[in-house]
C-alpha positions as a Python dict, from the first residue, in 0.01 Angstrom:
ca = {
    (1, 'M'): (0, 0, 0),
    (2, 'G'): (-28, -395, 33),
    (3, 'H'): (-31, -592, -287),
    (4, 'P'): (-291, -801, -408),
    (5, 'R'): (-291, -1184, -229),
    (6, 'G'): (-222, -1436, -519),
    (7, 'P'): (-231, -1835, -504),
    (8, 'R'): (-17, -1973, -188),
    (9, 'T'): (271, -2194, -327),
    (10, 'T'): (227, -2510, -216),
    (11, 'E'): (540, -2479, -41),
    (12, 'S'): (330, -2336, 251),
    (13, 'R'): (144, -2707, 203),
    (14, 'V'): (-36, -2775, 538),
    (15, 'S'): (144, -3064, 767),
    (16, 'P'): (-50, -3360, 702),
    (17, 'H'): (-15, -3443, 1085),
    (18, 'S'): (-149, -3132, 1153),
    (19, 'R'): (-552, -3160, 1029),
    (20, 'R'): (-721, -3276, 750),
    (21, 'V'): (-674, -3063, 439),
    (22, 'T'): (-978, -2883, 368),
    (23, 'I'): (-1110, -2750, 27),
    (24, 'R'): (-1030, -2426, 175),
    (25, 'D'): (-731, -2473, 195),
    (26, 'V'): (-733, -2559, -162),
    (27, 'A'): (-948, -2273, -257),
    (28, 'E'): (-698, -2022, -107),
    (29, 'A'): (-365, -2195, -255),
    (30, 'A'): (-562, -2213, -589),
    (31, 'G'): (-632, -1842, -543),
    (32, 'L'): (-991, -1939, -595),
    (33, 'S'): (-1344, -1979, -416),
    (34, 'P'): (-1431, -2276, -252),
    (35, 'A'): (-1708, -2320, -488),
    (36, 'A'): (-1481, -2297, -811),
    (37, 'V'): (-1231, -2528, -631),
    (38, 'S'): (-1538, -2799, -624),
    (39, 'Y'): (-1706, -2736, -977),
    (40, 'A'): (-1282, -2841, -1035),
    (41, 'L'): (-1262, -3105, -822),
    (42, 'R'): (-1622, -3256, -1006),
    (43, 'G'): (-1502, -3179, -1331),
    (44, 'I'): (-1758, -2904, -1414),
    (45, 'Q'): (-1841, -2531, -1506),
    (46, 'V'): (-1509, -2485, -1484),
    (47, 'S'): (-1237, -2515, -1811),
    (48, 'P'): (-1024, -2816, -1888),
    (49, 'E'): (-681, -2585, -1763),
    (50, 'T'): (-860, -2486, -1417),
    (51, 'Q'): (-969, -2865, -1350),
    (52, 'E'): (-561, -2976, -1403),
    (53, 'R'): (-476, -2688, -1178),
    (54, 'V'): (-670, -2743, -927),
    (55, 'R'): (-612, -3126, -854),
    (56, 'R'): (-263, -3090, -915),
    (57, 'I'): (-304, -2830, -625),
    (58, 'A'): (-502, -3091, -452),
    (59, 'D'): (-281, -3359, -486),
    (60, 'E'): (36, -3177, -381),
    (61, 'L'): (-179, -3103, -56),
    (62, 'G'): (-267, -3451, 31),
    (63, 'Y'): (-629, -3327, -21),
    (64, 'E'): (-878, -3606, 0),
    (65, 'A'): (-1254, -3521, -97),
    (66, 'N'): (-1520, -3555, 142),
    (67, 'S'): (-1748, -3859, 11),
    (68, 'I'): (-2015, -3842, 225),
    (69, 'A'): (-2049, -3411, 179),
    (70, 'R'): (-2019, -3488, -197),
    (71, 'A'): (-2248, -3744, -219),
    (72, 'L'): (-2513, -3501, -69),
    (73, 'A'): (-2467, -3214, -302),
    (74, 'S'): (-2507, -3424, -586),
    (75, 'G'): (-2760, -3647, -499),
    (76, 'R'): (-2513, -3964, -562),
    (77, 'T'): (-2270, -4229, -374),
    (78, 'H'): (-2049, -4298, -628),
    (79, 'M'): (-2119, -4728, -445),
    (80, 'I'): (-2293, -4992, -746),
    (81, 'G'): (-2363, -5321, -543),
    (82, 'I'): (-2271, -5636, -758),
    (83, 'L'): (-2472, -5978, -594),
    (84, 'A'): (-2374, -6250, -755),
    (85, 'P'): (-2570, -6598, -728),
    (86, 'S'): (-2288, -6715, -482),
    (87, 'L'): (-1885, -6679, -461),
    (88, 'E'): (-1865, -7060, -392),
    (89, 'D'): (-1864, -7032, -774),
    (90, 'L'): (-1488, -7012, -966),
    (91, 'W'): (-1642, -6841, -1234),
    (92, 'Q'): (-1831, -6558, -1015),
    (93, 'Q'): (-1576, -6513, -814),
    (94, 'R'): (-1366, -6435, -1166),
    (95, 'L'): (-1639, -6231, -1299),
    (96, 'V'): (-1740, -5967, -955),
    (97, 'A'): (-1322, -5919, -888),
    (98, 'Q'): (-1303, -5833, -1252),
    (99, 'A'): (-1624, -5584, -1195),
    (100, 'A'): (-1445, -5439, -884),
    (101, 'R'): (-1097, -5358, -1114),
    (102, 'A'): (-1352, -5182, -1358),
    (103, 'L'): (-1598, -5001, -1124),
    (104, 'L'): (-1268, -4846, -903),
    (105, 'G'): (-1086, -4770, -1249),
    (106, 'R'): (-1437, -4531, -1340),
    (107, 'E'): (-1433, -4382, -969),
    (108, 'R'): (-1698, -4588, -843),
    (109, 'Y'): (-1706, -4823, -543),
    (110, 'P'): (-1735, -5186, -545),
    (111, 'L'): (-2047, -5331, -284),
    (112, 'I'): (-1985, -5687, -265),
    (113, 'L'): (-2216, -5952, -114),
    (114, 'D'): (-2216, -6305, -157),
    (115, 'P'): (-2645, -6461, -127),
    (116, 'G'): (-2476, -6823, -157),
    (117, 'G'): (-2644, -6967, -401),
    (118, 'S'): (-3032, -6843, -186),
    (119, 'A'): (-3300, -6650, -445),
    (120, 'E'): (-3452, -6515, -68),
    (121, 'R'): (-3140, -6355, 65),
    (122, 'Q'): (-3003, -6281, -297),
    (123, 'R'): (-3362, -6053, -257),
    (124, 'L'): (-3300, -5943, 104),
    (125, 'L'): (-2908, -5849, 10),
    (126, 'A'): (-3059, -5603, -285),
    (127, 'A'): (-3296, -5465, -58),
    (128, 'Q'): (-2981, -5379, 162),
    (129, 'L'): (-2767, -5281, -115),
    (130, 'R'): (-3095, -5033, -193),
    (131, 'E'): (-3096, -4884, 190),
    (132, 'R'): (-2753, -4817, 195),
    (133, 'Q'): (-2846, -4556, -75),
    (134, 'V'): (-2610, -4745, -416),
    (135, 'D'): (-2614, -4517, -709),
    (136, 'G'): (-2704, -4898, -880),
    (137, 'M'): (-2711, -5285, -923),
    (138, 'L'): (-2488, -5547, -1161),
    (139, 'V'): (-2686, -5854, -1072),
    (140, 'S'): (-2737, -6235, -1150),
    (141, 'P'): (-3033, -6323, -1086),
    (142, 'I'): (-3124, -6668, -910),
    (143, 'D'): (-3464, -6675, -936),
    (144, 'P'): (-3568, -6414, -1256),
    (145, 'A'): (-3914, -6455, -1224),
    (146, 'D'): (-3914, -6300, -854),
    (147, 'P'): (-4150, -5968, -877),
    (148, 'F'): (-3906, -5783, -623),
    (149, 'W'): (-3661, -5744, -922),
    (150, 'S'): (-3950, -5504, -1087),
    (151, 'E'): (-3996, -5323, -813),
    (152, 'L'): (-3619, -5268, -708),
    (153, 'A'): (-3621, -5147, -1122),
    (154, 'E'): (-3840, -4836, -1051),
    (155, 'T'): (-3576, -4741, -775),
    (156, 'I'): (-3183, -4784, -873),
    (157, 'A'): (-3003, -4828, -1154),
    (158, 'L'): (-3039, -5202, -1199),
    (159, 'V'): (-2879, -5440, -1447),
    (160, 'S'): (-2936, -5817, -1545),
    (161, 'I'): (-2627, -6026, -1583),
    (162, 'G'): (-2726, -6413, -1736),
    (163, 'D'): (-3075, -6384, -1716),
    (164, 'G'): (-3357, -6178, -1834),
    (165, 'L'): (-3588, -5990, -1586),
    (166, 'P'): (-3917, -6021, -1716),
    (167, 'G'): (-4148, -5726, -1674),
    (168, 'A'): (-3883, -5564, -1517),
    (169, 'A'): (-3764, -5182, -1648),
    (170, 'T'): (-3398, -5244, -1620),
    (171, 'A'): (-3117, -5023, -1766),
    (172, 'G'): (-2988, -5275, -1958),
    (173, 'E'): (-2950, -5673, -1969),
    (174, 'V'): (-2617, -5923, -2015),
    (175, 'L'): (-2808, -6161, -2174),
    (176, 'F'): (-2642, -6533, -2178),
    (177, 'D'): (-2731, -6722, -2473),
    (178, 'N'): (-2812, -7028, -2301),
    (179, 'R'): (-3006, -7255, -2542),
    (180, 'S'): (-2734, -7231, -2792),
    (181, 'G'): (-2500, -7297, -2515),
    (182, 'V'): (-2730, -7589, -2395),
    (183, 'R'): (-2780, -7742, -2747),
    (184, 'A'): (-2385, -7722, -2855),
    (185, 'A'): (-2300, -7930, -2546),
    (186, 'L'): (-2592, -8156, -2547),
    (187, 'E'): (-2543, -8211, -2896),
    (188, 'H'): (-2152, -8288, -2853),
    (189, 'L'): (-2224, -8583, -2656),
    (190, 'H'): (-2515, -8694, -2839),
    (191, 'A'): (-2233, -8686, -3152),
    (192, 'L'): (-2034, -8893, -2946),
    (193, 'G'): (-2259, -9151, -2915),
    (194, 'H'): (-2438, -9065, -2533),
    (195, 'R'): (-2781, -9086, -2491),
    (196, 'R'): (-2805, -9161, -2090),
    (197, 'I'): (-2651, -8767, -1996),
    (198, 'G'): (-2655, -8676, -1634),
    (199, 'V'): (-2744, -8261, -1570),
    (200, 'L'): (-2582, -8078, -1290),
    (201, 'C'): (-2715, -7739, -1216),
    (202, 'P'): (-2696, -7463, -930),
    (203, 'P'): (-2850, -7429, -629),
    (204, 'G'): (-3269, -7367, -638),
    (205, 'A'): (-3261, -7595, -936),
    (206, 'P'): (-3511, -7674, -1163),
    (207, 'T'): (-3677, -7358, -1145),
    (208, 'A'): (-3878, -7345, -1447),
    (209, 'D'): (-3832, -6996, -1545),
    (210, 'R'): (-3451, -7027, -1608),
    (211, 'P'): (-3373, -7043, -1982),
    (212, 'A'): (-3134, -7291, -1924),
    (213, 'E'): (-3298, -7515, -1741),
    (214, 'L'): (-3589, -7544, -2030),
    (215, 'A'): (-3332, -7534, -2291),
    (216, 'V'): (-3252, -7908, -2152),
    (217, 'A'): (-3603, -8044, -2138),
    (218, 'A'): (-3638, -7904, -2498),
    (219, 'E'): (-3303, -7996, -2633),
    (220, 'A'): (-3369, -8408, -2445),
    (221, 'R'): (-3658, -8434, -2612),
    (222, 'R'): (-3533, -8319, -3001),
    (223, 'L'): (-3240, -8548, -2926),
    (224, 'E'): (-3392, -8806, -2804),
    (225, 'L'): (-3181, -8809, -2504),
    (226, 'E'): (-3232, -9036, -2135),
    (227, 'I'): (-3176, -8647, -1879),
    (228, 'E'): (-3108, -8656, -1460),
    (229, 'I'): (-3112, -8337, -1362),
    (230, 'V'): (-2937, -8222, -1021),
    (231, 'A'): (-2935, -7952, -782),
    (232, 'S'): (-2595, -7893, -673),
    (233, 'P'): (-2407, -7675, -425),
    (234, 'Y'): (-2128, -7462, -606),
    (235, 'E'): (-1847, -7568, -338),
    (236, 'L'): (-1635, -7856, -456),
    (237, 'E'): (-1745, -8118, -145),
    (238, 'G'): (-2118, -8045, -195),
    (239, 'A'): (-2053, -8074, -639),
    (240, 'C'): (-1854, -8375, -523),
    (241, 'A'): (-2171, -8561, -298),
    (242, 'A'): (-2433, -8474, -557),
    (243, 'A'): (-2214, -8605, -828),
    (244, 'C'): (-2144, -8912, -649),
    (245, 'G'): (-2492, -8978, -556),
    (246, 'L'): (-2600, -8923, -999),
    (247, 'L'): (-2297, -9175, -1090),
    (248, 'G'): (-2375, -9412, -820),
    (249, 'S'): (-2744, -9523, -903),
    (250, 'S'): (-2807, -9840, -1049),
    (251, 'T'): (-2796, -9672, -1432),
    (252, 'P'): (-2562, -9425, -1401),
    (253, 'P'): (-2532, -9143, -1674),
    (254, 'S'): (-2214, -9180, -1944),
    (255, 'A'): (-2165, -8844, -1903),
    (256, 'C'): (-2252, -8519, -1768),
    (257, 'F'): (-2272, -8151, -1851),
    (258, 'C'): (-2300, -7941, -1624),
    (259, 'F'): (-2368, -7547, -1599),
    (260, 'S'): (-2057, -7408, -1436),
    (261, 'D'): (-1666, -7533, -1410),
    (262, 'S'): (-1675, -7545, -1017),
    (263, 'L'): (-2027, -7802, -1069),
    (264, 'A'): (-1759, -8030, -1347),
    (265, 'H'): (-1443, -8015, -1080),
    (266, 'G'): (-1712, -8186, -867),
    (267, 'V'): (-1779, -8439, -1084),
    (268, 'Y'): (-1369, -8494, -1114),
    (269, 'A'): (-1367, -8570, -748),
    (270, 'A'): (-1664, -8786, -756),
    (271, 'A'): (-1527, -9020, -1047),
    (272, 'Q'): (-1207, -9020, -884),
    (273, 'R'): (-1382, -9118, -513),
    (274, 'L'): (-1553, -9405, -737),
    (275, 'G'): (-1249, -9547, -951),
    (276, 'L'): (-1476, -9421, -1283),
    (277, 'R'): (-1131, -9201, -1557),
    (278, 'I'): (-1224, -8956, -1779),
    (279, 'P'): (-1348, -8975, -2072),
    (280, 'E'): (-1244, -9375, -2097),
    (281, 'H'): (-1608, -9458, -1828),
    (282, 'L'): (-1753, -9141, -1853),
    (283, 'S'): (-1742, -8833, -2039),
    (284, 'V'): (-1801, -8410, -1878),
    (285, 'I'): (-1846, -8076, -2008),
    (286, 'G'): (-1815, -7771, -1774),
    (287, 'Y'): (-1977, -7404, -1910),
    (288, 'D'): (-1735, -7101, -1847),
    (289, 'D'): (-1455, -7196, -1936),
    (290, 'H'): (-1211, -7037, -1563),
    (291, 'P'): (-876, -7094, -1640),
    (292, 'V'): (-823, -7404, -1361),
    (293, 'S'): (-1039, -7662, -1611),
    (294, 'A'): (-751, -7642, -1874),
    (295, 'L'): (-540, -7702, -1613),
    (296, 'L'): (-658, -8066, -1492),
    (297, 'G'): (-475, -8392, -1568),
    (298, 'T'): (-789, -8482, -1809),
    (299, 'P'): (-813, -8058, -1942),
    (300, 'L'): (-1198, -8020, -1936),
    (301, 'T'): (-1448, -7922, -2264),
    (302, 'T'): (-1634, -7614, -2170),
    (303, 'F'): (-1775, -7299, -2269),
    (304, 'G'): (-1616, -6972, -2288),
    (305, 'W'): (-1858, -6646, -2287),
    (306, 'D'): (-1607, -6330, -2310),
    (307, 'T'): (-1591, -6249, -2008),
    (308, 'D'): (-1431, -5863, -2031),
    (309, 'R'): (-1733, -5797, -2254),
    (310, 'V'): (-1970, -5871, -1998),
    (311, 'V'): (-1833, -5661, -1782),
    (312, 'K'): (-1769, -5402, -1995),
    (313, 'E'): (-2127, -5415, -2183),
    (314, 'A'): (-2289, -5420, -1772),
    (315, 'I'): (-2099, -5118, -1640),
    (316, 'E'): (-2125, -4930, -1908),
    (317, 'M'): (-2468, -4970, -1918),
    (318, 'A'): (-2529, -4881, -1534),
    (319, 'L'): (-2333, -4592, -1540),
    (320, 'A'): (-2465, -4451, -1856),
    (321, 'A'): (-2846, -4518, -1702),
    (322, 'I'): (-2687, -4310, -1340),
    (323, 'E'): (-2578, -4017, -1568),
    (324, 'G'): (-2849, -3994, -1785),
    (325, 'R'): (-2669, -4110, -2109),
    (326, 'R'): (-2794, -4379, -2387),
    (327, 'A'): (-2663, -4673, -2420),
    (328, 'H'): (-2683, -5007, -2537),
    (329, 'R'): (-3004, -5156, -2311),
    (330, 'R'): (-3015, -5498, -2411),
    (331, 'I'): (-2695, -5704, -2537),
    (332, 'V'): (-2661, -6138, -2605),
    (333, 'I'): (-2334, -6344, -2523),
    (334, 'R'): (-2305, -6637, -2715),
    (335, 'P'): (-2087, -6895, -2585),
    (336, 'Q'): (-1785, -7088, -2773),
    (337, 'L'): (-1751, -7491, -2722),
    (338, 'R'): (-1387, -7490, -2575),
    (339, 'E'): (-1311, -7890, -2714),
    (340, 'R'): (-1155, -8014, -2482),
    (341, 'A'): (-998, -8415, -2349),
    (342, 'S'): (-1281, -8474, -2137),
    (343, 'T'): (-1545, -8588, -2406),
    (344, 'A'): (-1458, -8887, -2591),
    (345, 'P'): (-1722, -9114, -2693),
    (346, 'A'): (-1994, -9364, -2481),
    (347, 'P'): (-1853, -9632, -2382),
    (348, 'A'): (-1953, -9998, -2480),
    (349, 'A'): (-2256, -10118, -2330),
}
């Protein structure tokens, strides 16, 4: 009589140069059914010991899971879309890069698209991500009041970063306390004697629905400041041109508050072009503490936003919604003023 067939040793592995290793090859090597191997690789319905053994054998054989087949079986693609306002902005680049690494660490695959500061393009790209059946989406909305977000939140695990989405049933919101940030920035400049202040806002501004811009007007009234708001591109040359227009006017501001360190870098470039010294002639405040800002010839006063926590909370909200778990639905991140050498008392009139 022949002996019962036991598991094959991995010495008889399929040559990686001959053909793709299949789940049946793994099952034969492990002495299990293909269904049991599939469960083990997905971490369900079999013991942890079996899961570990099957994964070890799969690695030794060079097995690569068929993501399409797995998506069809589970109804999930394991892909998460990421939409920042514009990857021209240095801080947004950093946030997206951190989120992408964190998602890969959770065995999810980021799909990153760049709307370039256009609210309309951001909406179109979000619709394209939905068509590609991403499991969830992280979005920093350019126009929070766009009714499209409410529609999108009905069909996908949507997490908003920065501003909330009024009326949308999101999977979660990681909100920036922009009111306290704006208040701290303008109070800091007011205490230094500045009364005429230029404010550089991102593309698309002014938008009545963005809390940060609403806060500027309210704080300016409270502190009796004269404010001029200018919309600016994120990229350096565009921000420099916008700042040159502001600083070259007949009644230029003595300080600039910028809603991004990238925009503040444009103010630095404009000041150099116009022969203005920072902070002797012009005080400047940024908003997101990019590492480069501390290395400038005159280090930039700015705000820290705990990017690590932003990424951690947003991803946990999205994955909890996808997996049917409970998680925080709303987190508010408060800024910390990083006072450096770019702000000083207003120059004498």
